[in-house]
Structures are given as structure tokens and as C-alpha cells.
N, CA, C and O of each residue as an XYZ file, in Angstrom:
216
protein
N      34.178    -20.541    -88.367
C      32.995    -21.143    -88.980
C      31.819    -21.143    -88.002
O      30.700    -20.778    -88.361
N      32.089    -21.557    -86.764
C      31.010    -21.604    -85.778
C      30.518    -20.187    -85.453
O      29.338    -19.961    -85.186
N      31.474    -19.236    -85.488
C      31.094    -17.846    -85.222
C      30.115    -17.358    -86.297
O      29.110    -16.722    -85.982
N      30.415    -17.660    -87.564
C      29.551    -17.236    -88.665
C      28.174    -17.876    -88.535
O      27.156    -17.215    -88.743
N      28.141    -19.166    -88.188
C      26.847    -19.840    -88.057
C      26.059    -19.245    -86.892
O      24.836    -19.119    -86.963
N      26.769    -18.876    -85.809
C      26.088    -18.273    -84.666
C      25.467    -16.935    -85.074
O      24.325    -16.636    -84.724
N      26.241    -16.134    -85.822
C      25.725    -14.839    -86.280
C      24.529    -15.054    -87.200
O      23.513    -14.368    -87.092
N      24.669    -16.028    -88.116
C      23.566    -16.325    -89.040
C      22.338    -16.777    -88.265
O      21.214    -16.379    -88.573
N      22.563    -17.611    -87.258
C      21.444    -18.124    -86.477
C      20.741    -16.972    -85.755
O      19.512    -16.907    -85.714
N      21.549    -16.057    -85.184
C      20.968    -14.922    -84.469
C      20.163    -14.049    -85.436
O      19.045    -13.640    -85.122
N      20.728    -13.768    -86.606
C      20.005    -12.982    -87.599
C      18.732    -13.695    -88.027
O      17.701    -13.055    -88.234
N      18.795    -15.022    -88.160
C      17.612    -15.790    -88.528
C      16.523    -15.644    -87.485
O      15.349    -15.504    -87.829
N      16.902    -15.675    -86.197
C      15.898    -15.514    -85.145
C      15.275    -14.127    -85.223
O      14.065    -13.977    -85.057
N      16.098    -13.115    -85.473
C      15.568    -11.756    -85.586
C      14.579    -11.678    -86.738
O      13.496    -11.108    -86.606
N      14.967    -12.265    -87.883
C      14.080    -12.252    -89.047
C      12.784    -12.982    -88.728
O      11.701    -12.533    -89.102
N      12.901    -14.119    -88.027
C      11.720    -14.887    -87.655
C      10.830    -14.051    -86.734
O       9.610    -14.030    -86.897
N      11.442    -13.364    -85.765
C      10.673    -12.529    -84.842
C       9.949    -11.430    -85.604
O       8.772    -11.171    -85.353
N      10.650    -10.777    -86.541
C      10.028     -9.715    -87.335
C       8.882    -10.285    -88.158
O       7.841     -9.645    -88.305
N       9.072    -11.489    -88.696
C       8.010    -12.135    -89.456
C       6.794    -12.393    -88.587
O       5.661    -12.144    -89.000
N       7.034    -12.897    -87.371
C       5.925    -13.128    -86.450
C       5.219    -11.820    -86.129
O       3.990    -11.762    -86.070
N       6.010    -10.769    -85.922
C       5.445     -9.456    -85.599
C       4.582     -8.951    -86.747
O       3.471     -8.467    -86.531
N       5.106     -9.068    -87.987
C       4.328     -8.647    -89.149
C       3.037     -9.434    -89.250
O       1.982     -8.864    -89.530
N       3.108    -10.748    -89.022
C       1.914    -11.591    -89.082
C       0.905    -11.155    -88.025
O      -0.293    -11.075    -88.300
N       1.392    -10.870    -86.807
C       0.500    -10.442    -85.733
C      -0.147     -9.104    -86.070
O      -1.338     -8.908    -85.830
N       0.642     -8.178    -86.628
C       0.085     -6.873    -86.997
C      -0.972     -7.038    -88.076
O      -2.032     -6.415    -88.012
N      -0.685     -7.881    -89.076
C      -1.640     -8.142    -90.158
C      -2.926     -8.744    -89.597
O      -4.029     -8.338    -89.963
N      -2.761     -9.723    -88.699
C      -3.894    -10.382    -88.046
C      -4.753     -9.357    -87.300
O      -5.975     -9.324    -87.449
N      -4.082     -8.515    -86.489
C      -4.799     -7.513    -85.700
C      -5.487     -6.511    -86.619
O      -6.600     -6.068    -86.335
N      -4.823     -6.150    -87.728
C      -5.404     -5.188    -88.660
C      -6.693     -5.748    -89.243
O      -7.705     -5.050    -89.309
N      -6.658     -7.016    -89.667
C      -7.851     -7.626    -90.262
C      -8.965     -7.701    -89.221
O     -10.125     -7.429    -89.528
N      -8.609     -8.070    -87.989
C      -9.639     -8.274    -86.977
C     -10.167     -6.958    -86.426
O     -11.345     -6.869    -86.079
N      -9.318     -5.928    -86.336
C      -9.722     -4.680    -85.692
C     -10.185     -3.630    -86.695
O     -10.589     -2.537    -86.298
N     -10.133     -3.947    -88.001
C     -10.538     -2.947    -88.996
C     -11.974     -2.477    -88.778
O     -12.209     -1.269    -88.824
N     -12.951     -3.362    -88.544
C     -14.314     -2.875    -88.282
C     -14.377     -1.993    -87.040
O     -15.076     -0.980    -87.028
N     -13.638     -2.383    -85.986
C     -13.629     -1.569    -84.763
C     -13.051     -0.183    -85.061
O     -13.606      0.834    -84.644
N     -11.925     -0.158    -85.790
C     -11.295      1.122    -86.127
C     -12.242      1.973    -86.971
O     -12.358      3.179    -86.754
N     -12.923      1.338    -87.941
C     -13.851      2.076    -88.798
C     -14.978      2.652    -87.951
O     -15.362      3.808    -88.129
N     -15.513      1.846    -87.026
C     -16.607      2.307    -86.165
C     -16.152      3.472    -85.293
O     -16.848      4.480    -85.174
N     -14.973      3.324    -84.683
C     -14.458      4.385    -83.804
C     -14.202      5.658    -84.602
O     -14.516      6.756    -84.142
N     -13.626      5.511    -85.810
C     -13.343      6.691    -86.633
C     -14.643      7.370    -87.042
O     -14.750      8.595    -86.996
N     -15.634      6.568    -87.443
C     -16.924      7.128    -87.834
C     -17.548      7.869    -86.649
O     -18.030      8.993    -86.790
N     -17.531      7.218    -85.476
C     -18.106      7.826    -84.281
C     -17.373      9.126    -83.933
O     -18.002     10.128    -83.594
N     -16.030      9.099    -84.020
C     -15.231     10.277    -83.670
C     -15.503     11.423    -84.638
O     -15.667     12.567    -84.215
N     -15.552     11.120    -85.946
C     -15.794     12.190    -86.923
C     -17.204     12.745    -86.755
O     -17.409     13.956    -86.828
N     -18.177     11.860    -86.530
C     -19.550     12.327    -86.314
C     -19.631     13.221    -85.085
O     -20.271     14.272    -85.116
N     -18.976     12.799    -83.997
C     -18.976     13.589    -82.768
C     -18.292     14.934    -82.997
O     -18.764     15.966    -82.519
N     -17.168     14.918    -83.736
C     -16.432     16.156    -84.001
C     -17.277     17.109    -84.839
O     -17.342     18.303    -84.548
N     -17.931     16.577    -85.890
C     -18.769     17.431    -86.733
C     -19.933     18.006    -85.930
O     -20.258     19.185    -86.070
N     -20.561     17.183    -85.092
C     -21.671     17.657    -84.268
C     -21.173     18.734    -83.301
O     -21.855     19.731    -83.067
N     -19.978     18.524    -82.742
C     -19.420     19.480    -81.791
C     -19.069     20.789    -82.495
O     -19.276     21.868    -81.939
N     -18.533     20.698    -83.730
C     -18.151     21.900    -84.479
C     -19.399     22.664    -84.915
O     -19.408     23.895    -84.900
N     -20.448     21.945    -85.303
C     -21.651     22.599    -85.811
C     -22.429     23.323    -84.718
O     -23.291     24.147    -85.021
N     -22.141     23.031    -83.460
C     -22.860     23.697    -82.369
C     -22.557     25.191    -82.375
O     -21.403     25.584    -82.546
N     -23.546     26.006    -82.197
C     -23.316     27.460    -82.162
C     -22.579     27.900    -80.906
O     -22.312     29.089    -80.732
């Protein structure tokens, strides 16, 4: 019985850790989306300008 509870507890911690990780990723995504959009826009603009050069 104690073995099963220990396994359950360990799995619960893993699930909790994954939940925290997902929350952190979601948080970072919301906060960094403007930065990512700006960097992507800048990179594509730079690439197009570089490609258009003769």
C-alpha cells in the first residue's frame, strides 16, 4: 500500500512539474510574442533586402 502511494506521489510530482512547465511556457509565449513578432519581421525584412540586392 505504501509503495503504491509512493509511486502515485512521485507521478503526482511529475504531473505538477509538467503543469508548472506548461504554465511557464504559456506565460513566456504571451510575454515574448511581441518580441518574437518584431524579430521575425526584422529578420524577414533583412532577408528580403539582402536577396533583392543585385
